[in-house]
C-alpha positions in Angstrom: 3.3 -3.3 -2.5 0.0 -5.2 -2.7 -1.9 -5.1 -5.9 -5.6 -6.3 -5.5 -6.9 -5.1 -8.8 -7.7 -8.5 -10.1 -8.8 -10.0 -6.8 -12.4 -10.9 -5.9 -13.9 -8.0 -3.9 -14.6 -10.1 -0.7 -11.1 -11.6 -0.7 -9.5 -8.2 -1.4 -11.4 -6.8 1.7 -10.0 -9.6 3.9 -6.5 -9.0 2.6 -6.8 -5.3 3.3 -8.1 -6.0 6.8 -5.3 -8.4 7.5 -2.6 -6.1 6.0 -3.8 -3.0 7.8 -3.8 -5.0 11.1 -0.3 -6.3 10.4 1.0 -2.8 9.6 -0.6 -1.4 12.7 0.7 -4.2 14.9 4.2 -3.6 13.7 4.0 0.2 14.0 4.1 0.5 10.3 2.0 2.2 7.7 -0.4 1.2 4.9 -1.0 3.7 2.1 -3.3 3.4 -0.9 -1.1 4.3 -3.9 -3.6 3.6 -6.7 -7.0 2.0 -7.2 -6.8 -1.3 -5.2 -2.9 -1.0 -4.8 -1.4 -0.5 -1.4 2.1 0.1 -0.1 3.0 -1.3 3.3 6.0 0.0 5.1 7.6 -0.8 8.5 8.0 1.8 11.1 11.7 2.4 10.3 11.1 3.1 6.6 9.9 6.4 5.1 9.1 6.7 1.5 10.8 10.0 0.3 9.1 12.6 -1.8 11.6 11.7 -4.6 10.6 8.0 -4.5 6.9 8.9 -4.5 7.5 11.1 -7.5 9.3 8.2 -9.3 6.5 5.8 -8.5 4.0 8.4 -9.7 5.8 8.7 -13.0 5.6 5.0 -13.4 1.9 5.0 -12.6 2.4 3.2 -9.3 1.5 6.0 -6.9 -1.2 8.5 -6.9 -0.7 11.9 -5.3 
């Protein structure tokens, strides 16, 4: 989970670019779960619907 909510816009863009490249290079996935909050998962990990629901209840995941 990467929270960029309090990060300078230009730096946040660079972090997003790096992170998305990292996820792609490893065959993983990067999902936006809230405003300026991203979840990176490796290729062998899938976030279940139940876990997404729990994260959503805690305000950490948007549907």
